[in-house]
C-alpha positions in Angstrom: 125.7 75.7 125.9 127.5 78.8 127.1 125.7 82.0 127.8 127.5 83.6 124.8 126.2 80.8 122.5 122.7 81.2 123.9 122.8 85.0 123.2 124.1 84.4 119.6 121.4 81.8 119.0 118.8 84.1 120.4 120.0 86.9 118.1 120.0 84.7 115.1 116.5 83.4 115.8 115.2 87.0 116.3 116.8 88.1 113.1 115.3 85.2 111.2 111.8 85.7 112.5 112.1 89.5 111.8 113.3 88.8 108.2 110.5 86.3 107.7 107.9 88.8 108.9 109.3 91.5 106.6 109.2 89.1 103.7 105.7 88.0 104.5 104.5 91.7 104.6 106.2 92.3 101.3 104.7 89.4 99.5 101.2 89.8 101.0 101.3 93.6 100.4 102.4 93.2 96.7 99.9 90.4 96.1 97.1 92.5 97.6 98.3 95.7 95.8 98.3 97.5 99.1 99.0 101.1 98.3 101.3 101.7 101.4 103.3 98.6 100.7 103.6 99.3 97.0 104.7 102.9 97.7 107.4 101.6 100.1 108.6 99.0 97.6 108.7 101.5 94.8 110.8 103.9 96.9 113.3 101.1 97.9 113.4 99.9 94.2 114.0 103.5 92.9 116.5 104.7 95.5 118.3 101.5 96.5 118.0 98.7 94.0 117.7 100.6 90.6 121.1 102.4 90.9 122.9 99.0 91.2 120.9 97.5 88.4 121.6 100.4 86.1 125.4 99.8 86.3 125.2 97.2 83.5 121.7 97.5 82.3 121.1 97.5 78.6 124.4 95.7 77.9 124.9 92.1 76.6 126.1 91.1 80.1 123.0 92.3 82.0 119.6 90.7 82.3 118.1 94.2 82.6 116.8 96.4 79.8 116.9 100.2 80.2 113.7 102.0 79.4 114.2 105.7 78.6 111.1 107.8 79.2 110.3 111.5 79.6 108.6 112.9 82.7 105.0 113.9 82.1 105.3 117.3 83.9 109.0 117.9 84.2 110.0 116.9 80.7 113.1 115.4 82.2 114.5 112.2 80.6 114.6 109.2 82.9 116.2 105.8 82.7 114.8 102.8 84.6 116.0 99.2 84.6 113.2 96.7 83.7 113.0 93.1 82.7 111.7 92.4 79.2 110.9 89.5 77.1 111.0 89.9 73.3 109.0 88.0 70.7 109.2 89.3 67.1 108.4 93.0 67.1 106.9 93.0 70.6 108.5 93.5 74.1 106.6 92.3 77.1 107.1 93.6 80.7 105.5 92.2 83.8 103.9 94.7 86.1 104.3 93.3 89.6 103.5 96.7 91.2 100.5 97.4 89.0 99.8 100.5 87.0 101.0 103.0 89.5 104.7 103.3 88.7 106.0 106.6 87.4 107.9 105.1 84.5 104.8 103.3 83.3 102.7 106.4 83.5 105.3 108.3 81.6 105.5 105.7 78.8 101.7 105.5 78.5 101.4 109.3 78.3 104.1 109.6 75.7 102.7 106.7 73.7 106.2 105.1 73.6 109.8 105.1 74.8 113.3 103.9 74.0 114.6 100.6 75.1 118.3 99.8 75.4 118.8 96.1 75.0 122.1 94.3 74.4 123.7 97.7 73.7 121.2 98.6 71.0 118.7 101.4 71.2 115.2 100.5 70.1 112.2 102.9 69.7 109.0 101.3 71.0 105.4 102.5 70.5 101.8 101.7 71.2 102.1 100.7 74.9 99.2 98.5 75.9 98.4 96.9 79.2 97.1 93.4 78.8 96.2 90.4 81.0 99.4 88.5 82.0 97.8 85.3 80.8 97.9 86.6 77.2 101.7 87.0 77.2 104.6 84.6 76.8 105.6 85.2 80.4 102.5 83.5 81.7 104.1 80.1 81.5 107.8 81.1 81.7 107.5 83.1 84.9 104.4 81.5 86.4 105.9 80.9 89.8 106.8 84.5 90.3 103.5 85.7 88.8 101.6 83.5 91.2 103.7 84.5 94.3 103.4 88.2 93.6 99.8 88.1 92.2 100.8 89.7 88.9 97.8 90.2 86.7 99.0 92.5 84.0 101.8 93.1 81.6 102.9 95.9 79.3 103.3 95.3 75.6 105.5 97.6 73.5 105.9 97.3 69.7 109.0 98.2 67.7 107.0 99.7 64.9 104.0 102.2 65.2 100.6 100.5 65.0 
């Protein structure tokens, strides 16, 4: 093996080990609901991943639903991409980061929000946090739920209770 090949292999191994370490910290931190890890993940989600997800969110072509919510103190309207599962007049949302996300706090404080799903705007009410086992996602998404230690979900109704 040439010295260049050895250097390239060494770099590849170092990168792989580093990536594995970052992934392990991420998974363990989210499972343990570590506040520092969750804060870092939320910042990356908000500032890096969400802008890309928002490009098609709420359309027929996208797996993402847009949730429109109003800031509790600013009064500003926000849009956040989320994954939803609908059954009848209820939408279910897994909460992998727990209850601390701003969008969730805004929805709970306002007692509702607007979802954009498949190009359609749907008013939702009566937000409730429930054990994940009581939702349809408990079986459908059980691998991700187990890996990330998800214990709760948000339920939103399309008609006021």
